C-alpha positions as CSV (number, residue, x, y, z in Angstrom):
1,M,-3.7,54.5,-153.1
2,T,-5.4,51.6,-151.2
3,L,-7.3,51.7,-148.0
4,Q,-8.9,49.2,-146.1
5,V,-12.2,50.6,-144.0
6,K,-15.4,49.3,-142.8
7,P,-18.3,49.3,-144.8
8,S,-19.9,52.1,-142.3
9,Q,-16.4,54.7,-143.2
10,A,-16.9,54.1,-147.2
11,A,-19.8,56.6,-148.2
12,D,-17.5,59.1,-146.2
13,M,-14.3,58.6,-148.4
14,V,-16.1,57.9,-151.3
15,A,-17.9,61.6,-151.0
16,T,-14.6,63.0,-150.0
17,Y,-12.6,61.5,-153.3
18,I,-15.4,62.3,-155.5
19,R,-15.4,66.2,-154.2
20,A,-11.5,66.1,-154.8
21,Q,-12.3,64.7,-158.2
22,V,-10.7,61.5,-158.0
23,V,-12.4,58.7,-158.8
24,P,-12.8,55.8,-156.3
25,M,-12.9,52.0,-156.2
26,I,-14.9,50.1,-154.0
27,H,-13.5,46.6,-153.8
28,G,-14.6,44.0,-151.4
29,S,-16.9,40.4,-150.7
30,P,-20.1,40.0,-152.3
31,G,-22.8,41.4,-150.0
32,I,-20.6,43.8,-147.7
33,G,-22.8,46.9,-148.8
34,K,-21.1,48.3,-151.9
35,S,-24.1,48.9,-154.0
36,Q,-25.7,50.4,-150.8
37,I,-23.0,53.0,-150.0
38,V,-23.2,54.0,-153.8
39,Q,-27.0,54.2,-153.5
40,Q,-26.5,56.8,-150.3
41,I,-23.9,58.8,-152.0
42,A,-26.7,59.2,-155.0
43,D,-29.3,59.9,-152.5
44,N,-27.5,62.3,-150.7
45,Y,-26.2,64.5,-153.4
46,G,-28.9,64.2,-155.5
47,L,-27.6,62.5,-158.0
48,Q,-29.3,59.8,-160.6
49,L,-27.5,56.3,-160.4
50,I,-26.5,54.7,-163.0
51,D,-25.7,50.9,-162.3
52,L,-24.2,48.7,-164.9
53,R,-23.1,45.4,-164.3
54,L,-19.7,45.2,-166.2
55,S,-20.3,40.9,-166.4
56,Q,-23.6,41.2,-167.5
57,C,-22.6,43.5,-170.1
58,D,-22.6,43.5,-174.3
59,P,-19.6,45.0,-176.0
60,T,-21.9,47.8,-177.6
61,D,-23.4,48.5,-174.1
62,L,-20.3,50.4,-173.8
63,A,-19.2,51.1,-177.0
64,G,-22.5,51.9,-178.7
65,F,-24.2,50.3,-182.0
66,P,-22.3,49.8,-185.2
67,Q,-23.1,51.9,-187.5
68,I,-21.8,53.1,-191.5
69,D,-21.6,56.5,-192.3
70,T,-22.4,56.3,-195.9
71,A,-21.5,60.3,-196.6
72,R,-18.1,59.8,-195.1
73,Q,-17.4,56.3,-195.9
74,K,-16.6,55.4,-192.4
75,A,-17.8,52.9,-189.8
76,G,-18.6,54.3,-185.9
77,Y,-20.4,53.9,-183.5
78,L,-23.8,55.1,-182.1
79,P,-23.9,55.8,-178.5
80,M,-26.1,54.3,-176.1
81,D,-29.0,56.1,-174.0
82,T,-27.0,54.4,-171.2
83,F,-24.5,57.1,-170.5
84,P,-25.5,60.6,-170.6
85,L,-23.4,62.8,-173.1
86,E,-21.2,65.8,-172.6
87,G,-23.3,68.9,-172.4
88,E,-26.4,66.7,-171.7
89,Q,-28.5,68.2,-168.7
90,P,-29.3,65.4,-165.9
91,P,-33.0,64.6,-165.4
92,A,-35.6,67.0,-163.3
93,G,-35.0,66.5,-159.9
94,F,-31.2,65.5,-160.2
95,N,-28.0,67.5,-159.9
96,G,-25.8,64.8,-161.9
97,W,-25.4,61.7,-162.3
98,L,-23.0,58.9,-160.2
99,L,-21.8,55.4,-162.5
100,F,-21.4,52.7,-160.8
101,F,-19.5,50.0,-162.5
């Protein structure tokens, strides 16, 4: 579903979507305040913001660093510390993370 809202309405809508466990997407022209909206939500909910600009990423930033497991004779990826892993505790003073791509 695509909704067109003013930037002043977007923060409340995004927070509502997050509480409903729906991943929201904010789309708009440069400079309208998308980053500011996400930062406001992170601040309001005590979340550590992970702001990752995909256009500036290398594939290893997302997939991880290639490694060889000689014991299993397989290759895989060692995750970067950019993203929290399942079971990882949020940093002190935060309730969790908010990923912004």
